[in-house]
C-alpha positions, -999 to +999 in steps of 0.1 A: +000+000+000+015+034-010+014+065+012-015+080-008-037+050-001-027+051+036-037+087+038-071+081+022-076+052+045-070+074+075-092+101+060-120+075+059-120+075+097-124+113+100-154+119+077-188+105+073-193+072+055-216+089+030-190+115+021-162+089+018-183+068-006-195+097-027-163+118-029-131+101-017-134+063-024-126+066-061-097+091-058-065+077-073-031+085-060-006+094-088+026+077-076+046+086-107+041+124-104+039+127-066+069+138-046+075+144-008+066+181-012+038+178-037+012+150-042-012+144-070-047+127-069-069+120-098-107+125-095-134+110-117-151+144-124-151+181-116-177+178-088-155+153-069-124+174-075-139+207-063-156+190-033-124+173-022-104+205-027-129+226-006-136+201+022-105+179+027-073+196+015-063+206+050-070+171+064-050+154+036-020+177+042-021+170+079-023+132+074+007+133+050+026+152+076+017+125+102+030+099+078+064+114+068+068+147+087+064+168+055+034+191+046+030+187+008+011+208-016-019+189-030-032+189-065-063+172-078-068+167-115-095+151-136-092+117-154-072+120-186-101+116-209-117+147-193-088+170-188-094+189-221-129+199-208-119+205-172-086+221-162-066+210-131-080+220-098-052+234-077-050+232-040-059+263-019-025+260-003+001+285-016+037+276-023+059+283+007+079+315+006+096+338+030+067+362+032+037+341+040+024+308+053-007+295+035-027+327+032-058+325+010-056+355-013-094+357-015-096+365+022-095+403+022-113+431+040-130+440+007-145+405+003-157+404+040-195+411+043-201+434+074-233+432+094-244+439+129-231+405+141-195+411+130-191+449+127-170+453+159-147+424+150-143+438+114-135+473+126-109+461+152-093+437+127-089+466+102-074+488+129-049+462+139-039+458+102-035+495+097-017+502+130+001+469+139+016+465+173+001+498+186-035+498+198-048+462+198-020+439+206-029+411+208-062+411+190-083+381+201-112+372+179-136+346+191-169+330+180-186+299+167-175+277+138-176+292+103-186+328+112-156+345+096-127+345+122-103+329+098-113+353+070-105+384+092-073+368+104-060+362+069-073+396+057-049+411+082-021+389+068-029+397+032-029+434+040+006+432+053+018+407+027+010+434+001+032+458+021+061+433+019+060+423+055+069+389+069+036+372+079+032+338+096-003+323+096-007+289+112-033+269+131-024+261+167-023+224+157+004+232+131+023+253+156+022+224+181+033+198+154+061+220+143+072+225+179+072+188+186+091+180+154+119+205+161+120+194+197+125+158+186+152+167+161+169+191+185+165+221+161+146+245+184+168+274+174+153+271+139+118+269+153+123+300+174+139+320+146+109+313+124+082+323+148+100+352+166+115+371+136+082+377+118+064+410+115+029+395+122+020+362+139-015+350+131-027+318+149-060+301+144-079+280+170-058+287+201-083+269+222-063+238+213-036+250+236-057+235+264-036+212+286-006+213+263+019+223+289+051+222+269+035+240+239+020+266+263+054+273+278+070+278+244+042+299+231+044+321+262+080+330+255+072+335+217+044+358+227+066+378+250+093+382+224+070+395+197+049+417+220+081+433+235+092+440+199+058+456+192+051+430+165+014+424+159-002+392+173-037+381+163-054+350+177-087+333+171-107+309+193-141+294+196-144+309+231-130+336+254-096+330+270-111+327+305-133+299+292-104+278+277-100+250+302-064+239+310-049+273+298-024+287+323-033+319+340-003+339+326-014+331+290-050+340+298-038+373+311-017+380+281-045+371+257-066+398+274-039+425+273-051+439+240-087+437+228-112+408+225-138+409+198-166+384+193-184+374+161-220+365+165-241+344+141-252+365+112-287+378+108-307+367+078-300+399+058-262+396+064-263+359+055-281+367+022-255+394+015-227+370+021-242+344-003-247+371-029-211+382-026-198+346-028-219+340-059-205+372-075-169+362-067-173+327-080-195+334-110-225+315-097-259+325-108-287+321-083-321+338-083-334+356-052-357+328-041-329+302-041-305+325-022-333+331+004-339+293+006-302+286+012-299+314+038-330+302+057-322+265+057-285+261+059-277+275+093-250+301+101-218+283+092-206+304+063-179+278+054-206+252+050-227+275+029-197+282+006-192+244+002-229+241-007-226+269-034-195+252-049-214+218-049-244+234-066-224+250-093-202+220-100-232+196-101-251+219-125-220+222-147-214+185-147-251+177-156-254+208-179-285+220-160-297+254-148-298+258-110-335+260-102-353+258-068-361+221-074-325+214-084-313+231-053-337+213-029-327+179-044-290+187-042-289+197-006-317+176+009-292+151+025-275+180+043-308+194+055-319+160+066-288+156+088-295+189+104-331+181+111-323+147+126-300+163+152-325+189+164-351+179+189-384+195+200-370+196+235-340+216+225-363+241+206-385+245+237-354+251+258-341+279+235-375+296+228-384+296+265-351+313+273-353+338+245-390+347+252-387+344+290-414+318+292-412+287+314-407+255+293-435+239+313-459+267+303-451+262+266-460+225+269-491+233+290-527+242+280-523+278+291-539+303+267-523+336+278-512+356+248-474+353+254-476+316+260-497+309+229-473+329+209-443+310+222-461+276+217-469+286+180-433+294+174-421+261+189-446+242+167-436+261+136-398+255+142-404+219+151-422+213+119-395+231+098-363+222+117-370+186+127-381+154+109-411+151+132-445+146+116-476+166+127-490+136+147-456+133+165-456+170+173-492+168+185-483+139+208-454+159+223-478+187+232-506+163+244-530+174+216-558+152+204-545+148+168-525+165+140-554+188+130-544+212+159-508+213+145-522+220+110-543+248+123-513+263+142-491+262+110-519+279+090-522+306+116-485+313+120-481+315+082-509+341+081-490+361+107-458+358+087-475+372+056-489+402+075-463+410+101-427+417+089-414+422+124-427+388+135-411+372+104-377+387+112-381+375+149-389+340+137-359+339+114-336+351+143-350+324+166-346+298+139-309+309+135-304+305+173-318+270+173-294+260+144-265+277+161-272+260+194-274+227+176-240+233+160-224+241+194-236+209+211 
């Protein structure tokens, strides 16, 4: 078994069986062209090539590093009989140079969509880029998965790369692996020179420092060296420093020296604007109804939405079809099914009761006060749209006689949506909160 087959075998254990069967199983490792620093895979069609490029490139690189200690570039091409129609799909990784480490050139401030949920983070990131090492050092960006932390982090890097500065962007996992490798080969001087002589240090996912004592010790000294030299440090995490378990107090303290900025899940309008911008950048044509459908049903993970847009475009191109609403619904129905299966009516009751300040027991009761009826209607509506439960199942949950009560509630709430724009917006926000809660747990 060659190294490419070993890597794909390990990748099988890190992704869902459905995704492996659909996209990875038939990838072929090109042993003749592959080298230690660049590896080639052959895909059966453009859809598979684009999907693998978008979803699995980072994992493949990491698995190769675990096998032989080297992070290669990854290239994915189409089978020879199709290469005339479809050009090679290059990896999103950039070739190594002295100025940058793996910055995605499309992650700029200009391509970042600003809304109420990320305005503060955007403003502070731009200030840190324009006045490095002065006002916000370190800058600590935190928030849920796929909300734009990495985009802003790399936007700062790209801003300085264009100024000729030395920028290091790395994930905490890569920092830790590099540290372990240099420690094992007794080349720590090279490691320290690399990370302490840059103009900007950008580190993603610092929550993984948790309980890594040796790595924390080394990072502490690296942080001090850069900060004392007034070099800009920008960090991202899925939570605030004081909520990272197993992080030593002196690092928590230093992470809070500068400024902390959180990114919240985007509102519906911001999400629609993000999808429109992505379509514009990637040349994808979607009408307003389809964009609204994706924004309403796909949750708040922008990275996941980007993958969906790429999948739609590639599938339409491969099948030579126009992207219609029916085409979109069929293409993403499996993703929506997975989302629905992991959301329960109980979790919806819990979130809505907290948001509307109503007791969960009241929502499930027979009470007819205005605020309780409103909360109950919202829970029923979200349960019908966000879970796989049928109307009889929802009726059983609420102790109702049969599904006709649920049908009546759905009809009533749709009437309110049509006539009350404020209620419609509130419903969308509550739906987003349910999806976000589901992603966190």
